[in-house]
C-alpha positions as CSV (number, residue, x, y, z in Angstrom):
1,M,18.8,-32.7,-11.5
2,K,18.4,-32.7,-15.1
3,A,14.7,-31.7,-14.6
4,T,15.8,-28.9,-12.2
5,V,18.0,-27.3,-14.8
6,G,15.4,-27.6,-17.9
7,R,12.8,-26.1,-15.8
8,V,15.3,-23.1,-14.6
9,A,16.5,-22.9,-18.2
10,Q,12.8,-22.7,-19.8
11,A,11.8,-20.0,-16.8
12,F,14.7,-17.7,-18.4
13,K,12.7,-18.7,-22.4
14,D,9.9,-17.5,-21.1
15,A,11.1,-14.5,-19.1
16,I,13.0,-13.2,-22.4
17,V,10.8,-12.4,-25.2
18,I,12.9,-10.8,-28.6
19,E,10.4,-9.2,-30.2
20,K,9.4,-6.0,-32.8
21,P,8.6,-3.2,-31.5
22,R,4.8,-2.9,-31.8
23,I,2.0,-0.5,-31.6
24,Y,-0.4,-2.3,-28.6
25,T,-3.7,-1.5,-30.1
26,E,-5.7,-3.3,-27.2
27,V,-4.6,-0.4,-24.8
28,T,-7.5,2.2,-24.7
29,F,-7.8,5.0,-23.2
30,D,-11.2,5.3,-21.3
31,R,-12.1,6.8,-18.1
32,K,-11.2,3.9,-16.0
33,L,-7.8,3.5,-17.2
34,L,-7.3,7.9,-16.2
35,L,-8.8,7.2,-12.9
36,D,-5.9,4.4,-12.3
37,V,-3.0,6.6,-13.6
38,L,-4.6,10.0,-11.8
39,L,-4.9,7.4,-8.5
40,L,-1.0,6.1,-9.0
41,M,0.0,9.8,-9.5
42,V,-1.5,10.9,-5.9
43,G,0.2,7.7,-4.2
44,G,3.9,8.5,-6.4
45,T,2.8,12.1,-4.9
46,A,2.0,10.6,-1.3
47,T,5.4,8.5,-1.2
48,A,7.4,11.5,-2.3
49,L,6.1,14.0,0.3
50,Q,6.3,11.1,3.4
51,G,10.0,10.6,2.8
52,V,10.3,14.6,3.2
53,V,8.1,15.0,5.7
54,N,9.9,11.9,7.5
55,G,13.0,13.3,6.8
56,S,12.7,16.7,8.3
57,L,11.0,15.2,11.6
58,S,14.3,13.0,11.7
59,S,15.9,16.1,12.0
60,H,14.2,17.5,14.8
61,T,13.1,14.2,16.7
62,S,15.4,10.8,15.9
63,P,15.4,8.7,13.4
64,G,13.1,6.1,14.9
65,F,10.4,8.4,15.7
66,P,9.0,9.4,12.2
67,P,8.5,5.5,10.5
68,W,6.6,4.5,14.0
69,L,4.8,7.7,13.7
70,S,4.0,7.1,10.0
71,F,2.9,3.6,10.9
72,A,1.0,4.7,14.0
73,V,-1.2,7.4,11.9
74,G,-1.2,5.2,8.7
75,A,-2.8,2.0,10.7
76,S,-5.1,3.9,12.3
77,L,-6.3,5.2,8.5
78,L,-5.9,1.8,7.3
79,A,-7.9,0.4,10.0
80,I,-11.0,2.7,8.9
81,F,-10.5,2.0,5.5
82,F,-10.1,-1.9,5.9
83,L,-13.6,-1.9,8.6
84,V,-15.7,0.0,5.6
85,D,-14.2,-1.7,2.5
86,T,-14.8,-5.0,4.5
87,R,-17.8,-4.2,6.2
88,G,-16.2,-4.7,9.7
89,G,-14.5,-8.1,8.8
90,K,-17.8,-9.8,7.5
91,A,-16.9,-9.5,3.8
92,V,-13.7,-11.7,4.2
93,S,-13.4,-15.7,4.3
94,W,-11.0,-15.5,6.9
95,R,-10.5,-19.2,7.3
96,N,-10.3,-20.0,3.5
97,S,-8.2,-17.0,3.3
98,F,-5.9,-18.9,5.5
99,K,-6.0,-22.0,4.1
100,T,-5.4,-20.7,0.8
101,C,-2.7,-17.6,0.9
102,P,0.6,-18.0,0.7
103,W,2.3,-17.9,4.0
104,W,4.8,-14.9,2.6
105,A,1.5,-12.5,1.3
106,W,1.2,-12.2,5.2
107,L,4.6,-10.4,5.7
108,G,4.1,-7.4,3.6
109,G,4.4,-4.9,6.1
110,I,8.2,-5.8,6.5
111,P,8.9,-4.0,2.9
112,G,6.7,-1.6,3.7
113,A,8.4,-0.9,7.2
114,A,12.3,-1.3,5.4
115,F,11.1,1.3,2.6
116,V,9.8,3.9,5.8
117,V,12.8,3.7,7.8
118,V,15.3,3.7,4.9
119,I,13.8,6.9,2.8
120,T,13.7,8.8,6.2
121,L,17.2,7.9,7.1
122,M,18.5,9.3,4.1
123,M,16.4,11.9,3.3
124,P,18.4,14.3,5.2
125,I,21.4,13.4,3.8
126,R,20.5,12.9,0.1
127,G,17.6,15.3,-0.8
128,P,14.4,13.9,-2.4
129,A,15.6,13.8,-6.2
130,F,18.6,11.9,-5.2
131,V,17.0,9.2,-2.6
132,Y,13.9,8.7,-5.4
133,S,15.7,8.4,-8.2
134,I,17.5,5.5,-6.6
135,Y,14.5,4.3,-5.0
136,I,12.6,4.0,-8.4
137,C,15.2,2.8,-9.8
138,A,15.7,-0.4,-7.7
139,K,11.6,-0.6,-8.4
140,M,11.7,-0.9,-11.6
141,V,14.4,-3.5,-11.4
142,T,12.9,-5.5,-9.1
143,S,9.4,-4.9,-10.9
144,L,10.5,-6.3,-14.0
145,V,12.0,-9.1,-12.9
146,V,8.8,-10.2,-10.9
147,D,7.0,-9.7,-13.6
148,S,9.5,-11.1,-16.1
149,F,9.5,-14.4,-14.0
150,G,5.7,-13.9,-12.8
151,L,7.0,-14.3,-9.1
152,L,5.3,-14.3,-5.9
153,G,1.8,-14.6,-7.7
154,A,2.0,-11.5,-10.1
155,K,1.0,-11.8,-13.6
156,H,3.7,-13.0,-16.0
157,H,4.7,-10.3,-18.6
158,P,7.8,-10.9,-20.5
159,M,11.0,-8.9,-21.1
160,T,10.2,-7.3,-24.3
161,I,12.6,-5.0,-26.3
162,P,10.9,-2.0,-25.9
163,R,10.5,-2.7,-21.8
164,L,14.0,-2.8,-21.9
165,V,15.0,-0.2,-23.8
166,G,12.1,2.2,-21.6
167,F,14.4,0.6,-18.5
168,L,18.1,1.7,-19.8
169,I,16.4,5.2,-20.7
170,M,15.2,5.3,-17.0
171,T,18.1,4.6,-15.6
172,A,20.0,6.8,-17.5
173,G,18.1,9.3,-16.5
174,V,18.5,8.5,-12.9
175,L,22.1,8.5,-13.3
176,M,22.0,12.1,-14.7
177,V,19.7,13.3,-11.6
178,S,21.4,11.5,-9.1
179,L,25.2,12.2,-9.8
180,D,24.6,15.8,-11.1
181,K,26.3,18.1,-8.8
């Protein structure tokens, strides 16, 4: 019991680092970083549009149809990507993957389905600015916790004062966007 308490205390110490803000000299702005940022912007734009489109479709059909259609179309496109990326599945050592991959890693579709259903239900009621501001805030809280503790195999990035201040500023922005009437 004492060892468990000690491990938990150490995890919290590792998760929170108090340090002076510093200039990150190891970060350089190169073409790869630019491409990564552009791809993430495309992904962010796509998810924002997905919610609006699904919300509109649910107003004309039923709340259950747009998530189903979204996953059906997405699965078709992702099947093509998977086949190209893995040369028809031959580039993956499936036996090794089943042995080494944690059980929970195979359940990644569940949070995706939850996202699509919740966004589809909320979009016609609350609108994009409210829905996505709350969504982004929840994503940041979750991401910071996962980062800070290195959960689910994520790389450990301790909580620092600059990260905490950035999160608080973002939360203030979310409140300003979502609560403005």
